[in-house]
C-alpha positions as CSV (number, residue, x, y, z in Angstrom):
1,X,-0.9,-18.0,14.1
2,X,-0.8,-14.2,13.4
3,X,0.0,-11.9,16.3
4,X,-0.6,-8.3,17.2
5,X,2.2,-6.0,16.5
6,X,3.4,-3.3,14.2
7,X,4.7,-4.6,10.9
8,X,6.6,-3.2,8.0
9,X,4.3,-2.2,5.1
10,X,6.9,-1.8,2.3
11,X,10.4,-0.7,1.8
12,X,9.4,3.0,2.2
13,X,7.5,2.6,5.4
14,X,9.4,1.6,8.6
15,X,7.8,0.2,11.7
16,X,7.9,3.6,13.4
17,X,5.9,5.2,10.6
18,X,3.4,2.3,10.6
19,X,3.1,2.5,14.4
20,X,2.1,6.1,14.0
21,X,-0.4,5.4,11.3
22,X,-2.2,2.7,13.3
23,X,-2.2,4.7,16.5
24,X,-3.6,7.8,14.8
25,X,-6.2,6.0,12.8
26,X,-9.5,7.8,13.7
27,X,-12.8,6.0,13.0
28,X,-16.4,7.0,13.2
29,X,-19.1,4.3,13.7
30,X,-21.7,4.2,10.9
31,X,-25.2,3.1,12.0
32,X,-26.9,3.2,8.6
33,X,-27.5,0.0,6.8
34,X,-29.3,-0.9,3.6
35,X,-32.5,-2.9,3.8
36,X,-30.8,-6.1,2.5
37,X,-28.3,-5.7,5.3
38,X,-31.0,-5.5,7.9
39,X,-32.6,-8.7,6.3
40,X,-29.3,-10.5,6.5
41,X,-28.8,-9.5,10.2
42,X,-32.4,-10.6,11.1
43,X,-32.1,-13.9,9.3
44,X,-28.7,-14.6,10.9
45,X,-30.1,-13.9,14.3
46,X,-32.9,-16.4,13.6
47,X,-30.5,-19.0,12.4
48,X,-27.9,-18.6,15.1
49,X,-30.6,-18.4,17.8
50,X,-28.3,-19.1,20.8
51,X,-25.6,-16.8,19.7
52,X,-26.3,-14.3,16.9
53,X,-24.6,-11.9,14.6
54,X,-22.8,-8.6,15.4
55,X,-22.0,-6.4,12.5
56,X,-20.2,-3.1,12.7
57,X,-19.2,-0.5,10.1
58,X,-16.6,2.3,10.6
59,X,-15.5,5.1,8.4
60,X,-12.0,6.4,8.5
61,X,-12.2,10.1,9.3
62,X,-8.5,10.9,10.0
63,X,-7.4,12.7,6.8
64,X,-3.7,12.6,7.7
65,X,-3.7,8.8,7.9
66,X,-2.5,7.2,4.7
67,X,-5.2,4.6,4.3
68,X,-3.8,3.3,1.0
69,X,-0.5,2.5,2.9
70,X,-2.4,0.7,5.6
71,X,-4.2,-1.4,2.9
72,X,-0.8,-2.7,1.9
73,X,-0.1,-3.9,5.4
74,X,-0.2,-7.7,5.2
75,X,-1.1,-7.8,8.9
76,X,-4.0,-5.4,8.7
77,X,-6.4,-8.0,10.1
78,X,-4.3,-8.3,13.3
79,X,-3.3,-4.6,13.5
80,X,-6.8,-3.2,13.2
81,X,-7.5,-4.7,16.6
82,X,-5.0,-2.4,18.2
83,X,-7.3,0.5,17.4
84,X,-9.1,1.8,20.5
85,X,-12.2,3.0,18.6
86,X,-12.8,-0.5,17.4
87,X,-12.0,-2.2,20.7
88,X,-14.2,0.2,22.7
89,X,-17.2,-0.3,20.4
90,X,-16.8,-4.1,20.2
91,X,-16.6,-4.8,23.9
92,X,-18.9,-7.7,23.4
93,X,-15.9,-9.7,22.2
94,X,-14.6,-9.6,25.8
95,X,-10.8,-10.1,25.7
96,X,-10.6,-9.9,29.6
97,X,-8.0,-7.1,29.4
98,X,-5.7,-9.0,27.1
99,X,-4.6,-8.1,23.5
100,X,-6.7,-9.8,20.9
101,X,-5.2,-12.8,19.3
102,X,-6.1,-13.0,15.6
103,X,-5.5,-15.8,13.1
104,X,-6.0,-15.2,9.4
105,X,-7.8,-18.2,7.8
106,X,-8.2,-16.6,4.4
107,X,-7.5,-13.3,2.6
108,X,-8.8,-11.9,-0.7
109,X,-8.2,-8.7,-2.5
110,X,-11.8,-8.6,-3.7
111,X,-15.2,-9.8,-2.6
112,X,-16.2,-12.1,-5.4
113,X,-16.6,-15.0,-2.9
114,X,-18.4,-13.0,-0.1
115,X,-21.9,-13.8,-1.3
116,X,-21.1,-17.5,-1.5
117,X,-19.5,-17.6,1.9
118,X,-22.4,-15.8,3.6
119,X,-25.0,-18.0,1.7
120,X,-23.1,-21.1,2.8
121,X,-23.0,-19.9,6.5
122,X,-26.8,-19.5,6.4
123,X,-27.5,-22.7,4.5
124,X,-25.3,-24.8,6.8
125,X,-26.9,-23.0,9.7
126,X,-26.3,-22.9,13.4
127,X,-27.1,-25.4,16.2
128,X,-30.9,-25.4,15.6
129,X,-31.6,-23.4,12.4
130,X,-30.7,-23.1,8.8
131,X,-32.4,-21.9,5.6
132,X,-32.8,-23.3,2.1
133,X,-29.7,-22.6,0.0
134,X,-31.5,-20.7,-2.8
135,X,-33.0,-18.3,-0.2
136,X,-29.6,-18.0,1.5
137,X,-28.1,-17.1,-1.9
138,X,-30.8,-14.5,-2.5
139,X,-30.2,-12.8,0.9
140,X,-26.4,-12.9,0.5
141,X,-26.3,-11.6,-3.1
142,X,-28.8,-8.8,-2.3
143,X,-26.6,-7.8,0.7
144,X,-23.5,-7.6,-1.4
145,X,-25.2,-5.8,-4.3
146,X,-26.7,-3.1,-2.1
147,X,-24.2,-2.7,0.7
148,X,-21.1,-2.9,-1.6
149,X,-22.7,-1.8,-4.9
150,X,-21.2,-4.8,-6.6
151,X,-17.8,-3.1,-6.5
152,X,-16.1,-6.4,-6.2
153,X,-12.5,-5.2,-6.8
154,X,-12.5,-2.3,-4.3
155,X,-12.0,-4.4,-1.1
156,X,-9.8,-6.5,1.0
157,X,-11.7,-9.3,2.6
158,X,-10.4,-11.4,5.5
159,X,-11.8,-14.6,7.2
160,X,-10.3,-14.7,10.6
161,X,-10.4,-16.5,13.9
162,X,-10.5,-14.4,17.1
163,X,-8.8,-16.9,19.4
164,X,-9.2,-15.3,22.8
165,X,-12.6,-13.7,22.6
166,X,-15.1,-15.2,25.2
167,X,-18.0,-14.1,23.0
168,X,-17.5,-16.9,20.6
169,X,-18.6,-20.4,21.7
170,X,-15.5,-22.0,20.1
171,X,-17.4,-24.7,18.2
172,X,-18.5,-25.2,14.6
173,X,-20.6,-22.1,14.3
174,X,-18.0,-19.3,14.8
175,X,-17.3,-17.0,11.9
176,X,-15.5,-13.6,11.8
177,X,-15.1,-11.5,8.6
178,X,-13.4,-8.2,8.0
179,X,-14.1,-6.2,4.8
180,X,-12.1,-3.0,4.1
181,X,-13.5,-0.7,1.4
182,X,-10.5,0.9,-0.4
183,X,-12.7,3.4,-2.2
184,X,-15.0,4.6,0.5
185,X,-12.6,4.0,3.4
186,X,-15.0,1.9,5.3
187,X,-14.2,-1.1,7.5
188,X,-16.9,-3.7,8.2
189,X,-16.7,-6.5,10.8
190,X,-19.1,-9.4,10.8
191,X,-19.0,-11.8,13.8
192,X,-21.3,-14.8,14.1
193,X,-21.6,-17.5,16.7
194,X,-24.0,-20.1,18.1
195,X,-24.1,-23.0,20.6
196,X,-26.4,-25.9,21.3
């Protein structure tokens, strides 16, 4: 299991420098979504009717932060949860005053599989809802095409488990994704849960 903590990025970045980068990372919440993103959100909320989807986007606005250096951090998925801007905006996760415990289930340096994973989540469905696979594929591919402009190679993409969040129901319908845009300096979180 991954754990929260400052980690060494590369031979030229010591833990003190990385600590400063993560602490000084300033983010601004972005509330504008494409129409296909809104369709995805609405459909996920229909499918996961006893839970739902929470999707958040942030832009890095601190110009002194070396974002490229942070993108090399193999523990980005854990370390990003040390950021107060993110924790304050995502209070729905409810960590009961504890540090988040994050486990990386998969990591990609592109988003070629994102459409397929989102389509599979919708087609497999939640406790009481699901949609036809071709319709799920259409929604997912239009989301990736419009929200990410089909720039498949400009991202890091993590599938994670947030172990100690009481928002998730800790059964088969829990999903958490982190997508970092290395070109636009955006970070997107997608959290999905459901229960019967």
